[in-house]
C-alpha positions in Angstrom: 12.2 -10.8 0.4 8.5 -10.2 -0.3 6.2 -8.0 1.9 2.5 -6.0 2.5 2.1 -2.8 4.3 -1.3 -2.6 5.5 -2.9 -0.1 7.7 -5.8 2.5 6.8 -4.9 6.0 5.2 -2.2 8.4 7.1 -0.9 5.4 8.9 2.5 6.2 7.6 2.9 3.1 4.9 4.7 5.5 1.9 6.9 6.1 4.0 8.0 3.1 5.5 7.7 1.8 2.2 10.8 4.9 1.2 12.9 3.9 3.7 12.7 0.3 2.8 13.5 1.0 -1.0 16.4 3.6 0.5 18.1 1.1 2.6 17.0 -2.4 1.4 17.2 -2.3 -2.2 13.3 -3.2 -2.5 10.8 -2.2 -5.4 7.2 -0.3 -3.5 4.6 -1.4 -5.4 2.1 1.1 -5.7 -1.2 0.2 -7.1 -2.1 4.3 -8.2 1.8 4.8 -9.1 1.6 1.8 -11.6 -1.7 2.9 -13.0 -0.3 6.3 -13.5 2.5 4.5 -15.3 0.7 1.9 -17.7 -1.7 4.7 -19.0 1.4 6.6 -20.3 3.4 4.0 -21.5 2.1 2.8 -24.9 2.1 -1.0 -24.2 -0.9 -3.1 -24.7 -2.1 -3.3 -20.8 -1.2 0.7 -20.6 -3.6 0.9 -23.7 -6.3 -0.9 -21.3 -5.9 0.6 -18.3 -6.2 4.4 -20.1 -9.2 3.0 -21.5 -11.0 1.7 -18.5 -9.7 5.6 -16.7 -10.3 7.8 -19.6 -14.4 6.2 -19.0 -13.7 7.1 -15.5 -14.3 3.7 -14.5 -12.5 1.8 -11.9 -9.7 -0.7 -12.9 -10.5 -4.4 -13.2 -8.5 -6.4 -10.6 -7.4 -8.7 -13.2 -6.0 -5.5 -15.0 -3.8 -4.6 -11.6 -3.1 -8.5 -11.4 -1.3 -8.0 -15.1 0.4 -5.1 -14.0 2.2 -6.6 -11.1 2.8 -9.6 -12.9 4.9 -7.6 -15.0 6.4 -5.8 -12.3 7.0 -9.7 -10.6 8.9 -10.9 -13.6 11.3 -8.0 -14.5 14.2 -7.3 -12.5 13.4 -8.4 -8.5 16.2 -6.5 -6.8 15.5 -6.8 -2.8 11.9 -8.0 -3.1 8.1 -6.2 -3.5 6.8 -4.3 -1.0 2.6 -4.0 -1.6 1.5 -0.6 -0.4 -2.1 -0.4 -1.0 -2.7 -3.6 -2.9 -4.7 -6.1 -2.2 -7.5 -4.3 -0.6 -9.7 -7.2 -0.6 -10.1 -10.9 0.1 -10.7 -11.5 -3.5 -7.0 -9.2 -4.5 -5.3 -11.3 -1.8 -6.6 -15.0 -3.4 -5.8 -13.5 -6.7 -2.1 -12.1 -5.3 -1.2 -15.3 -3.6 -2.3 -17.1 -6.7 -0.1 -15.0 -9.0 2.7 -14.8 -6.1 2.8 -19.3 -6.6 2.8 -18.8 -10.2 5.8 -16.7 -10.3 7.6 -18.9 -8.0 7.7 -16.1 -5.3 6.8 -16.1 -1.5 4.9 -13.4 1.0 7.1 -13.7 3.7 5.6 -10.9 6.0 2.3 -8.9 6.2 2.6 -6.3 8.8 -0.3 -4.6 10.0 0.3 -0.4 11.1 -2.1 0.0 13.8 -3.3 3.0 14.4 -5.6 4.5 17.0 -8.5 6.6 14.9 -8.9 9.6 16.9 -4.9 10.1 17.2 -4.7 9.4 13.6 -7.2 12.1 12.6 -5.7 14.9 14.9 -2.1 13.8 13.1 -3.0 13.9 9.5 -4.9 17.2 10.4 -2.1 18.6 12.1 0.2 18.0 9.0 -2.0 19.7 7.0 -2.0 22.8 8.8 2.1 22.6 9.6 2.8 22.3 5.8 0.0 25.6 5.3 2.0 27.4 7.9 5.6 26.5 6.3 4.5 28.2 2.7 3.5 24.6 1.5 -0.1 23.2 0.2 -1.4 20.4 2.1 -3.2 16.9 0.3 -6.7 18.0 -0.7 -7.7 14.9 1.1 -5.6 15.8 4.6 -8.9 17.1 6.2 -11.0 15.6 9.2 -13.8 14.4 7.3 -12.1 13.6 3.9 -10.0 10.9 6.3 -13.2 9.8 8.1 -14.9 8.9 5.1 -11.4 7.4 3.9 -11.2 5.5 7.4 -14.7 3.8 6.7 -13.7 2.5 3.2 -10.7 0.9 4.6 -12.5 -1.2 7.4 -15.4 -1.9 5.2 -13.0 -3.5 2.5 -9.7 -3.8 3.6 -9.5 -5.0 7.4 -10.4 -8.3 6.8 -8.1 -8.7 5.3 -6.0 -8.8 8.8 -8.1 -11.9 9.7 -6.6 -13.5 6.3 -3.5 -13.3 6.7 -3.5 -14.0 10.6 -5.0 -17.3 10.1 -2.2 -18.0 7.3 0.4 -17.1 10.4 2.1 -14.1 8.5 0.6 -11.2 10.1 2.1 -8.7 12.5 1.0 -5.8 13.9 3.0 -3.1 14.7 2.4 0.2 16.2 1.9 3.0 14.0 1.8 6.1 15.7 5.2 5.7 17.5 7.7 8.0 16.0 9.6 7.2 12.2 12.2 6.2 13.8 10.4 3.6 16.1 8.3 2.2 12.9 11.0 1.8 11.2 12.4 -0.3 13.7 9.8 -2.4 14.3 9.6 -3.3 10.5 13.1 -4.4 10.5 12.9 -6.5 13.4 10.3 -8.0 12.0 12.0 -8.8 8.3 15.1 -9.9 9.7 
């Protein structure tokens, strides 16, 4: 089973992906993690990633698709969770072509819907609680950074909602429900 988790920053995609990895033996494909791993891997693709990142440039869609291809051609376990990819319509088209080329399908796209104001409050409170407990908050867990990240999400990624709706594989859930309720909603979708 291959799925995409869509939703703005802080919606809980990473948390739910972790639960799917644990309970369904799926493989989480987080582009950020893949890029960091590739950079230090010493492979040909890794060398390309390192060169681009060392210049401070954004890694091209072609390179990211290449990294995803490497994953798809390896151990499939319980399927793949695409977390943070695709972000644009061009990436969605490239992913569809890649899946077809690898003999894979996209089984579900789950949109974790949130109310922005509630989300901002939740993230800011999460940061305060982390600091109060003696830990540290993520550097971008503040109201200003989150609003910038939300705007980027709505400009770049929200068109994917219409794209996947038109393809018939989009299901929306309440991303602000409890972690257990969100997990149950995802489980019901995946069967």
